[in-house]
N, C-alpha and C positions, 0 to 999 in steps of 0.2 A: 206489348212485348215485341222487340225487334226481331226481324227474320235474320237468320244466319246465311250469309252469302259466301260461297267459295268462288273466288275469281282466279282462274288458272291463267297464267301468263300476265300477271299484274305488273311486271316490269317492262313489258314490250310496249310498242307505240300505241296500239289500240287498247291494250289492257290498262295502261297508265291513264288514258283518257276516261275509260269506263270507271276506274278506281276513283279518279277525281270527282266525277259526277256523283257516284254512290256516296262517297265520303261527305260531300257538300249537302246531300239530302238528309244526312244524319238519321236515317230510318233503318239502318242495317248494321249488324255486327259483321265485319268483313274479315275474311281470311284470304290473304293474297299469296299466291304461289310464285316461286321462281326456281330456276334450275342452274343456269350459268351466270346470269346477270344479277348480282346482289342488289337489293332495293336501295335506291338513293333518296327516295321520297321520305319525307318526315311525317307521314300519316300515322296516327295512333291506331294501327290495326295489327292483327296477328299475322306475321310473316312466316311462311313455311317453305323450306327448301325441299323439293320433291322431284323425283323422276316419274313423270306421268306414264312411262312405259312399264312401270312396276305395279302389277295388280295389288300386291299386299299393301303398298304405300297408298294407293288410291282408296282401297277399302277402308283403311284406317282414317284417312283425312275426310272422307265424306260422311262419317258418322255424325249425326245430329246437325246436318246441314240442310237448309230448306231450299236453297237455290244454288245451282252450279252454272257458272258462266265460263265457257271455254274459249280462250283467246291465246292459248299456248301453241307454238309451232311444234310440229313433230318431224 
């Protein structure tokens, strides 16, 4: 069973590189977040637009997530 990974800031410089690596390993179900920059990558993952300053949005998105990787700027 694949672990679910939440990658915050998946469209940024570091986040994109982490995303590429996780995607290539094919061992994770990945949820990538973005706020301003829409994803341009063609990865088959779940993309979520979220404001990480919003506690209700955070609480909702982390449900059933095994790993959180935070590379979003604040």
